[in-house]
TIVO-2410 file (N, C-alpha, C; in nm, 3 decimals):
# residues 99
REC num residu      c1      c2      c3 atome chaine
REC   1      M  10.601  11.362  12.740     N      A
REC   1      M  10.520  11.338  12.620    CA      A
REC   1      M  10.500  11.193  12.546     C      A
REC   2      A  10.487  11.106  12.615     N      A
REC   2      A  10.560  10.969  12.595    CA      A
REC   2      A  10.389  10.880  12.540     C      A
REC   3      E  10.370  10.888  12.428     N      A
REC   3      E  10.253  10.794  12.401    CA      A
REC   3      E  10.271  10.693  12.352     C      A
REC   4      T  10.131  10.609  12.456     N      A
REC   4      T  10.129  10.456  12.387    CA      A
REC   4      T  10.147  10.408  12.248     C      A
REC   5      H  10.162  10.302  12.225     N      A
REC   5      H  10.145  10.271  12.057    CA      A
REC   5      H  10.000  10.305  12.047     C      A
REC   6      S   9.925  10.237  12.123     N      A
REC   6      S   9.764  10.226  12.058    CA      A
REC   6      S   9.722  10.377  12.060     C      A
REC   7      E   9.783  10.445  12.172     N      A
REC   7      E   9.722  10.593  12.150    CA      A
REC   7      E   9.801  10.667  12.070     C      A
REC   8      Y   9.890  10.664  11.993     N      A
REC   8      Y   9.940  10.680  11.862    CA      A
REC   8      Y   9.893  10.611  11.735     C      A
REC   9      Q   9.871  10.530  11.758     N      A
REC   9      Q   9.774  10.464  11.622    CA      A
REC   9      Q   9.627  10.531  11.604     C      A
REC  10      A   9.583  10.529  11.705     N      A
REC  10      A   9.454  10.608  11.708    CA      A
REC  10      A   9.482  10.735  11.692     C      A
REC  11      N   9.591  10.853  11.686     N      A
REC  11      N   9.568  10.984  11.666    CA      A
REC  11      N   9.637  10.985  11.532     C      A
REC  12      L   9.712  10.902  11.484     N      A
REC  12      L   9.722  10.863  11.308    CA      A
REC  12      L   9.614  10.833  11.251     C      A
REC  13      A   9.503  10.757  11.303     N      A
REC  13      A   9.387  10.746  11.239    CA      A
REC  13      A   9.288  10.894  11.225     C      A
REC  14      R   9.273  10.954  11.319     N      A
REC  14      R   9.232  11.059  11.332    CA      A
REC  14      R   9.242  11.165  11.242     C      A
REC  15      A   9.391  11.188  11.263     N      A
REC  15      A   9.461  11.257  11.128    CA      A
REC  15      A   9.427  11.239  11.043     C      A
REC  16      L   9.418  11.158  10.986     N      A
REC  16      L   9.419  11.082  10.833    CA      A
REC  16      L   9.290  11.071  10.781     C      A
REC  17      E   9.194  11.068  10.878     N      A
REC  17      E   9.062  11.078  10.845    CA      A
REC  17      E   9.023  11.230  10.829     C      A
REC  18      R   9.061  11.340  10.900     N      A
REC  18      R   9.051  11.447  10.875    CA      A
REC  18      R   9.148  11.548  10.751     C      A
REC  19      W   9.238  11.470  10.720     N      A
REC  19      W   9.311  11.507  10.592    CA      A
REC  19      W   9.255  11.458  10.470     C      A
REC  20      L   9.187  11.342  10.474     N      A
REC  20      L   9.106  11.275  10.359    CA      A
REC  20      L   8.980  11.294  10.333     C      A
REC  21      E   8.939  11.372  10.458     N      A
REC  21      E   8.756  11.395  10.434    CA      A
REC  21      E   8.698  11.493  10.347     C      A
REC  22      F   8.832  11.559  10.298     N      A
REC  22      F   8.739  11.662  10.178    CA      A
REC  22      F   8.724  11.615  10.043     C      A
REC  23      S   8.740  11.483   9.985     N      A
REC  23      S   8.694  11.455   9.864    CA      A
REC  23      S   8.591  11.328   9.926     C      A
REC  24      P   8.503  11.255   9.838     N      A
REC  24      P   8.449  11.146   9.825    CA      A
REC  24      P   8.522  11.048   9.816     C      A
REC  25      E   8.610  11.013   9.762     N      A
REC  25      E   8.706  10.920   9.724    CA      A
REC  25      E   8.810  10.901   9.850     C      A
REC  26      S   8.810  10.980   9.903     N      A
REC  26      S   8.905  10.967  10.038    CA      A
REC  26      S   8.813  10.820  10.109     C      A
REC  27      M   8.699  10.838  10.143     N      A
REC  27      M   8.734  10.673  10.206    CA      A
REC  27      M   8.756  10.602  10.164     C      A
REC  28      Q   8.747  10.554  10.043     N      A
REC  28      Q   8.804  10.457   9.949    CA      A
REC  28      Q   8.928  10.422   9.979     C      A
REC  29      R   9.037  10.540  10.008     N      A
REC  29      R   9.147  10.548  10.027    CA      A
REC  29      R   9.212  10.471  10.144     C      A
REC  30      I   9.109  10.558  10.278     N      A
REC  30      I   9.146  10.504  10.388    CA      A
REC  30      I   9.107  10.385  10.469     C      A
REC  31      T   9.013  10.339  10.383     N      A
REC  31      T   8.934  10.212  10.411    CA      A
REC  31      T   9.042  10.105  10.448     C      A
REC  32      P   9.179  10.066  10.395     N      A
REC  32      P   9.250   9.977  10.368    CA      A
REC  32      P   9.328  10.013  10.516     C      A
REC  33      I   9.380  10.158  10.517     N      A
REC  33      I   9.445  10.184  10.644    CA      A
REC  33      I   9.378  10.183  10.740     C      A
REC  34      R   9.247  10.213  10.776     N      A
REC  34      R   9.171  10.214  10.886    CA      A
REC  34      R   9.132  10.043  10.927     C      A
REC  35      K   9.170   9.942  10.816     N      A
REC  35      K   9.159   9.775  10.867    CA      A
REC  35      K   9.297   9.757  10.930     C      A
REC  36      F   9.372   9.814  10.874     N      A
REC  36      F   9.509   9.798  10.890    CA      A
REC  36      F   9.561   9.868  11.064     C      A
REC  37      I   9.476   9.934  11.117     N      A
REC  37      I   9.497  10.010  11.238    CA      A
REC  37      I   9.425   9.924  11.326     C      A
REC  38      E   9.337   9.880  11.287     N      A
REC  38      E   9.215   9.812  11.368    CA      A
REC  38      E   9.255   9.661  11.380     C      A
REC  39      E   9.339   9.622  11.290     N      A
REC  39      E   9.406   9.500  11.323    CA      A
REC  39      E   9.512   9.513  11.435     C      A
REC  40      Q   9.570   9.607  11.394     N      A
REC  40      Q   9.703   9.636  11.476    CA      A
REC  40      Q   9.655   9.633  11.639     C      A
REC  41      R   9.562   9.720  11.616     N      A
REC  41      R   9.488   9.766  11.775    CA      A
REC  41      R   9.458   9.619  11.855     C      A
REC  42      R   9.346   9.539  11.744     N      A
REC  42      R   9.317   9.451  11.819    CA      A
REC  42      R   9.425   9.353  11.842     C      A
REC  43      D   9.526   9.336  11.733     N      A
REC  43      D   9.654   9.248  11.793    CA      A
REC  43      D   9.723   9.309  11.926     C      A
REC  44      D   9.739   9.420  11.937     N      A
REC  44      D   9.808   9.464  12.071    CA      A
REC  44      D   9.721   9.466  12.197     C      A
REC  45      K   9.587   9.457  12.200     N      A
REC  45      K   9.507   9.441  12.297    CA      A
REC  45      K   9.521   9.280  12.330     C      A
REC  46      R   9.527   9.201  12.230     N      A
REC  46      R   9.545   9.048  12.240    CA      A
REC  46      R   9.670   9.014  12.309     C      A
REC  47      E   9.758   9.097  12.259     N      A
REC  47      E   9.886   9.068  12.302    CA      A
REC  47      E   9.916   9.119  12.475     C      A
REC  48      D   9.846   9.241  12.531     N      A
REC  48      D   9.821   9.282  12.641    CA      A
REC  48      D   9.782   9.159  12.741     C      A
REC  49      L   9.691   9.094  12.645     N      A
REC  49      L   9.566   9.007  12.737    CA      A
REC  49      L   9.668   8.906  12.792     C      A
REC  50      R   9.762   8.841  12.665     N      A
REC  50      R   9.843   8.721  12.685    CA      A
REC  50      R   9.926   8.699  12.761     C      A
REC  51      L   9.978   8.874  12.814     N      A
REC  51      L  10.095   8.926  12.900    CA      A
REC  51      L  10.051   8.885  13.035     C      A
REC  52      L   9.943   8.954  13.055     N      A
REC  52      L   9.866   8.994  13.202    CA      A
REC  52      L   9.849   8.819  13.215     C      A
REC  53      L   9.758   8.761  13.151     N      A
REC  53      L   9.763   8.592  13.165    CA      A
REC  53      L   9.845   8.511  13.209     C      A
REC  54      G   9.957   8.555  13.136     N      A
REC  54      G  10.076   8.469  13.166    CA      A
REC  54      G  10.142   8.497  13.262     C      A
REC  55      S  10.177   8.655  13.293     N      A
REC  55      S  10.216   8.710  13.426    CA      A
REC  55      S  10.098   8.618  13.576     C      A
REC  56      R   9.976   8.616  13.581     N      A
REC  56      R   9.900   8.598  13.662    CA      A
REC  56      R   9.882   8.447  13.675     C      A
REC  57      F   9.850   8.359  13.567     N      A
REC  57      F   9.862   8.224  13.544    CA      A
REC  57      F   9.977   8.135  13.527     C      A
REC  58      G  10.080   8.191  13.478     N      A
REC  58      G  10.150   8.122  13.408    CA      A
REC  58      G  10.121   8.101  13.262     C      A
REC  59      P  10.257   8.018  13.151     N      A
REC  59      P  10.191   8.043  13.040    CA      A
REC  59      P  10.036   7.926  13.058     C      A
REC  60      L  10.019   8.011  12.882     N      A
REC  60      L   9.903   7.967  12.883    CA      A
REC  60      L   9.888   7.799  12.739     C      A
REC  61      P   9.786   7.734  12.763     N      A
REC  61      P   9.792   7.620  12.708    CA      A
REC  61      P   9.814   7.671  12.535     C      A
REC  62      E   9.786   7.608  12.455     N      A
REC  62      E   9.780   7.609  12.327    CA      A
REC  62      E   9.623   7.653  12.294     C      A
REC  63      A   9.519   7.551  12.387     N      A
REC  63      A   9.395   7.575  12.338    CA      A
REC  63      A   9.351   7.718  12.372     C      A
REC  64      L   9.363   7.771  12.475     N      A
REC  64      L   9.338   7.845  12.541    CA      A
REC  64      L   9.410   7.988  12.464     C      A
REC  65      T   9.557   7.994  12.409     N      A
REC  65      T   9.603   8.097  12.296    CA      A
REC  65      T   9.510   8.094  12.209     C      A
REC  66      S   9.433   7.980  12.135     N      A
REC  66      S   9.352   7.927  12.027    CA      A
REC  66      S   9.251   8.046  12.042     C      A
REC  67      Q   9.169   8.003  12.164     N      A
REC  67      Q   9.044   8.066  12.177    CA      A
REC  67      Q   9.057   8.248  12.205     C      A
REC  68      L   9.215   8.295  12.248     N      A
REC  68      L   9.199   8.442  12.229    CA      A
REC  68      L   9.263   8.440  12.072     C      A
REC  69      D   9.327   8.410  11.986     N      A
REC  69      D   9.325   8.436  11.867    CA      A
REC  69      D   9.214   8.426  11.788     C      A
REC  70      A   9.105   8.377  11.826     N      A
REC  70      A   8.983   8.375  11.788    CA      A
REC  70      A   8.890   8.520  11.791     C      A
REC  71      I   8.920   8.553  11.909     N      A
REC  71      I   8.802   8.670  11.949    CA      A
REC  71      I   8.871   8.823  11.814     C      A
REC  72      H   8.779   8.839  11.759     N      A
REC  72      H   8.819   8.951  11.686    CA      A
REC  72      H   8.729   9.112  11.750     C      A
REC  73      D   8.701   9.065  11.823     N      A
REC  73      D   8.597   9.173  11.905    CA      A
REC  73      D   8.712   9.259  12.021     C      A
REC  74      I   8.750   9.387  11.959     N      A
REC  74      I   8.810   9.465  12.064    CA      A
REC  74      I   8.766   9.526  12.188     C      A
REC  75      D   8.645   9.539  12.170     N      A
REC  75      D   8.562   9.556  12.339    CA      A
REC  75      D   8.579   9.410  12.379     C      A
REC  76      E   8.539   9.337  12.353     N      A
REC  76      E   8.583   9.174  12.390    CA      A
REC  76      E   8.684   9.171  12.458     C      A
REC  77      L   8.779   9.158  12.406     N      A
REC  77      L   8.926   9.171  12.488    CA      A
REC  77      L   8.951   9.252  12.529     C      A
REC  78      S   8.910   9.391  12.557     N      A
REC  78      S   8.933   9.461  12.674    CA      A
REC  78      S   8.869   9.437  12.785     C      A
REC  79      Q   8.716   9.388  12.807     N      A
REC  79      Q   8.650   9.339  12.888    CA      A
REC  79      Q   8.752   9.210  12.929     C      A
REC  80      M   8.779   9.146  12.882     N      A
REC  80      M   8.863   9.041  12.918    CA      A
REC  80      M   8.977   9.093  13.007     C      A
REC  81      Y   9.032   9.187  12.968     N      A
REC  81      Y   9.150   9.210  13.037    CA      A
REC  81      Y   9.122   9.308  13.161     C      A
REC  82      R   8.987   9.385  13.147     N      A
REC  82      R   8.978   9.431  13.307    CA      A
REC  82      R   8.895   9.312  13.372     C      A
REC  83      R   8.864   9.188  13.360     N      A
REC  83      R   8.844   9.090  13.427    CA      A
REC  83      R   8.975   9.007  13.473     C      A
REC  84      A   9.042   9.011  13.406     N      A
REC  84      A   9.168   8.948  13.407    CA      A
REC  84      A   9.238   8.995  13.548     C      A
REC  85      L   9.229   9.126  13.578     N      A
REC  85      L   9.288   9.207  13.644    CA      A
REC  85      L   9.279   9.182  13.756     C      A
REC  86      D   9.114   9.123  13.803     N      A
REC  86      D   9.129   9.072  13.960    CA      A
REC  86      D   9.095   8.929  13.966     C      A
REC  87      A   9.069   8.846  13.852     N      A
REC  87      A   9.045   8.742  13.826    CA      A
REC  87      A   9.119   8.587  13.918     C      A
REC  88      Q   9.056   8.492  13.987     N      A
REC  88      Q   9.153   8.401  14.078    CA      A
REC  88      Q   9.183   8.287  13.952     C      A
REC  89      T   9.067   8.276  13.879     N      A
REC  89      T   9.099   8.142  13.765    CA      A
REC  89      T   9.055   8.203  13.596     C      A
REC  90      L   9.131   8.152  13.538     N      A
REC  90      L   9.080   8.143  13.380    CA      A
REC  90      L   8.971   8.129  13.363     C      A
REC  91      D   8.862   8.093  13.394     N      A
REC  91      D   8.718   8.083  13.376    CA      A
REC  91      D   8.676   8.220  13.415     C      A
REC  92      E   8.689   8.276  13.515     N      A
REC  92      E   8.651   8.420  13.563    CA      A
REC  92      E   8.700   8.494  13.418     C      A
REC  93      V   8.805   8.465  13.369     N      A
REC  93      V   8.832   8.555  13.254    CA      A
REC  93      V   8.734   8.567  13.153     C      A
REC  94      G   8.711   8.440  13.139     N      A
REC  94      G   8.599   8.383  12.988    CA      A
REC  94      G   8.692   8.264  12.958     C      A
REC  95      L   8.792   8.235  12.936     N      A
REC  95      L   8.875   8.135  12.896    CA      A
REC  95      L   8.832   7.987  12.979     C      A
REC  96      R   8.821   7.890  12.886     N      A
REC  96      R   8.744   7.716  12.953    CA      A
REC  96      R   8.863   7.654  12.918     C      A
REC  97      E   8.958   7.564  12.955     N      A
REC  97      E   9.040   7.474  12.914    CA      A
REC  97      E   8.920   7.350  12.853     C      A
REC  98      Q   8.929   7.291  12.721     N      A
REC  98      Q   8.850   7.179  12.706    CA      A
REC  98      Q   8.923   7.092  12.801     C      A
REC  99      T   8.804   6.995  12.823     N      A
REC  99      T   8.827   6.857  12.872    CA      A
REC  99      T   8.785   6.746  12.828     C      A
***
């Protein structure tokens, strides 16, 4: 019953939301926790993508790492990850080196 780190965080977030939903003040208390969990999920997805890209294409140049760091949408990072599984170039993933 090994859960991944992201699954654990998602389950924890749901449990906290259920536990705190009994009062109007609960959302004020959970907002910082939710933001923290979302940041962790985004960081985890970004790191997974970096590892995949590094294993497929070699070390990423700083400019491409900066592009990844600038992406804050979890769905966009997930889409890039899926594209990276079959991509032949970084351009196909959605990353472009500046020339």
